[in-house]
C-alpha positions in Angstrom: 57.6 91.3 107.4 60.2 93.9 106.4 61.1 95.0 109.9 60.5 92.1 112.2 63.8 90.5 112.1 65.4 93.6 113.7 63.2 92.8 116.7 65.2 89.7 117.5 67.8 89.9 120.3 70.9 91.8 119.2 73.5 90.0 121.3 76.6 89.5 119.6 76.9 86.3 117.3 80.0 84.0 117.5 81.6 85.2 114.2 81.0 89.0 114.9 82.4 88.5 118.5 85.5 86.8 117.2 86.3 89.7 114.7 85.5 92.4 117.2 87.7 90.9 119.9 90.5 90.1 117.4 90.5 93.6 115.8 90.2 95.4 119.2 93.0 93.3 120.7 95.5 93.9 118.0 94.7 97.7 118.0 95.3 97.8 121.8 98.6 96.1 121.4 99.8 98.6 118.8 98.5 101.4 121.0 100.5 100.2 124.1 103.6 99.2 122.1 104.2 101.9 119.4 107.4 100.4 118.2 105.8 97.0 117.6 102.9 98.7 116.0 105.2 100.3 113.3 106.6 96.8 112.7 103.1 95.4 112.3 102.0 98.1 109.9 105.0 97.5 107.5 105.0 93.7 107.7 101.4 93.0 108.5 99.8 95.7 106.4 99.3 95.0 102.7 102.3 96.6 100.8 101.7 95.7 97.2 105.3 95.5 96.2 106.3 93.3 99.2 103.3 91.0 98.6 103.9 90.7 94.9 107.8 90.7 94.6 108.8 89.4 98.0 106.0 87.0 98.5 104.6 88.3 101.8 101.7 86.0 101.2 100.2 86.6 104.7 99.5 90.2 104.1 96.1 89.9 102.5 94.8 88.4 105.7 96.7 90.3 108.4 96.0 93.8 106.8 92.4 93.3 107.7 93.2 93.4 111.5 95.2 96.6 111.5 93.8 100.1 111.8 95.2 103.5 111.6 93.3 105.0 114.6 90.4 104.6 117.0 87.9 106.1 114.6 89.0 104.0 111.8 88.6 100.9 114.0 85.3 102.1 115.5 83.4 102.8 112.2 84.6 99.5 110.7 83.5 97.6 113.7 80.2 99.5 114.0 79.3 98.7 110.4 80.4 95.1 110.9 78.1 94.7 113.9 75.2 96.7 112.3 75.0 94.8 109.0 76.9 91.6 109.7 74.8 90.4 112.8 71.9 89.8 110.8 73.8 88.2 108.0 75.4 85.8 110.4 72.0 84.8 111.7 70.7 84.2 108.3 73.8 82.4 106.8 75.4 80.7 109.8 78.6 81.5 111.4 80.8 79.3 109.0 79.4 80.6 105.8 79.4 84.4 107.2 83.2 84.2 108.1 84.0 82.5 104.8 82.2 85.4 103.0 84.0 88.0 105.2 87.4 86.7 104.6 86.9 86.1 100.9 85.6 89.6 100.4 88.6 91.1 102.4 91.4 88.8 101.0 90.1 89.3 97.5 89.9 93.0 97.9 93.5 93.1 99.1 94.9 91.0 96.3 93.1 93.0 93.6 94.3 96.2 95.1 97.9 95.0 94.9 97.5 93.8 91.3 96.1 97.1 90.2 98.9 99.1 91.9 101.8 96.6 92.0 104.6 99.1 92.5 103.1 100.8 95.6 105.1 100.7 98.9 102.3 102.4 100.9 100.8 99.8 103.4 97.0 99.3 103.0 95.4 98.6 106.6 91.9 98.2 107.7 88.9 95.8 107.4 87.1 98.2 105.1 87.4 95.7 102.1 85.5 93.0 104.0 83.0 95.5 105.4 82.2 96.8 102.0 81.6 93.1 101.0 79.2 92.9 104.0 77.3 95.9 102.8 76.9 94.4 99.4 75.7 91.1 101.0 73.1 93.0 103.1 71.9 94.9 100.1 71.4 91.5 98.2 69.6 90.0 101.2 67.5 92.9 102.2 67.4 95.4 99.4 64.2 97.3 100.6 65.3 97.6 104.2 65.3 101.2 105.3 68.3 102.7 107.0 69.1 106.4 107.8 72.1 108.0 106.0 74.0 110.1 108.7 71.1 109.0 111.1 68.9 111.5 109.4 68.0 110.6 105.8 65.8 107.5 105.2 67.1 105.4 102.4 66.7 101.9 101.1 69.7 99.7 101.6 70.0 98.9 97.9 70.3 102.6 97.0 72.5 103.3 99.9 75.0 100.7 98.8 74.7 102.0 95.1 75.7 105.4 96.3 78.7 104.2 98.2 79.9 102.0 95.3 79.5 105.1 93.0 81.6 107.3 95.4 84.3 104.6 95.6 84.4 104.1 91.9 84.7 107.8 91.0 87.2 108.3 93.9 89.4 105.4 92.7 89.3 106.6 89.1 90.5 110.1 90.2 93.4 108.7 92.2 91.6 109.6 95.4 93.5 107.1 97.5 96.8 109.1 96.9 95.3 112.3 98.0 93.1 111.4 101.0 94.9 108.3 102.4 91.8 106.1 101.7 92.0 102.9 99.8 89.0 103.5 97.6 90.1 100.6 95.3 90.2 98.1 98.1 86.6 99.2 99.1 85.2 98.7 95.6 87.2 95.3 95.3 85.4 94.0 98.5 82.1 94.6 96.9 83.1 92.9 93.7 84.4 89.8 95.4 81.5 89.7 97.8 79.1 89.8 94.8 81.1 87.1 92.8 81.2 84.8 95.9 77.5 85.0 96.3 76.8 84.5 92.7 79.1 81.4 92.7 77.5 80.0 95.7 74.0 80.4 94.2 75.1 78.7 91.0 76.7 75.8 93.0 73.7 75.3 95.2 71.5 75.3 92.1 73.7 72.7 90.4 73.6 70.5 93.4 69.7 70.5 93.6 69.8 69.5 89.9 72.1 66.7 90.4 69.7 65.3 93.2 67.0 64.7 90.7 67.3 61.0 89.7 65.3 58.4 87.7 65.0 55.0 89.6 63.9 52.7 86.7 62.9 52.9 83.0 59.4 54.3 82.7 59.3 55.4 86.4 58.7 59.0 87.4 61.4 61.3 88.4 61.7 61.8 92.1 62.8 65.2 93.3 65.4 64.8 96.2 66.3 68.5 96.5 63.9 68.8 99.3 61.9 71.6 97.6 58.4 71.7 98.9 55.2 71.9 96.8 54.0 75.4 95.8 52.2 77.0 98.7 50.2 80.1 99.4 51.6 83.4 100.6 50.0 83.0 104.0 51.6 79.6 104.4 54.9 80.7 103.4 54.9 83.7 105.9 53.8 81.4 108.6 56.7 78.9 107.8 59.2 81.7 107.7 58.1 83.1 111.0 58.3 79.6 112.6 61.9 79.2 111.3 63.0 82.6 112.5 61.4 82.1 115.9 63.3 78.7 116.3 66.5 80.6 115.4 65.9 83.3 118.1 65.4 80.6 120.7 67.7 77.8 119.8 70.1 79.3 117.2 70.7 78.8 113.5 72.4 75.4 114.1 69.1 74.0 115.4 67.8 73.8 111.9 68.2 70.8 109.5 70.0 71.2 106.3 66.6 71.1 104.4 65.2 73.8 106.7 68.2 76.0 106.2 67.7 75.7 102.4 64.0 76.5 102.9 64.9 79.6 105.1 67.2 81.0 102.3 64.5 80.3 99.6 61.7 82.0 101.6 64.0 85.0 102.6 64.8 85.5 98.9 61.1 85.5 97.9 60.0 87.9 100.5 62.8 90.5 99.8 60.3 92.7 97.9 57.6 92.4 100.6 55.9 89.6 98.7 56.5 86.3 97.1 57.6 85.8 93.6 54.9 85.6 90.9 
């Protein structure tokens, strides 16, 4: 169960394709037109002083599409494809893009608030990418990945390690020495976590509101679509059927009830087995 989702076709999902093309196109324009690129960095990058004092309100969005070099772009886009593709399949394109931009925009705003007098442009999609890492760890905490393509490590420990590195680097003023916006990385994780927490709370509240009583003395009818308790084998079979349908026809082929059921079953099987 823990590995079979990686066996699905790895073609680009719509949201990932949009982000890859957008970032690559803007990088190429900057590469071909160096003078325009300098203009884009100053006005399109996130400059805290300009954002807060001159109200350059577009910068928390545009800074995510600018990169300082090919390797900066490559590693961000590689991480986006590697971790984001499966999340988009699981969540759907609309929710995935919403999560991506909330993580990235929130990371930029918090970075500006923490260092309001800075005139150094912050550029790159790393804030949103770190939000994607956090989201992947929450969905698949026990998935095994290879650190530096050599060391096997569970995703939850991998993300904890990176969060600790960014925390200590930001506390030591690392962004001033090495040119890396560690605060922005950490902020992306924070906003990604808060958004998922808020979404879970909102969905839980909606399900509670769907429970109504039709008449005095009648039984309460559950309209949340939650199925009766089933066995582990039945749950695995149902999850396999839903994932097979997504692989063949796409996520949007599921009904709203089936999407909620998919999210519930995926959460229950995060630790290689259903909840007690």
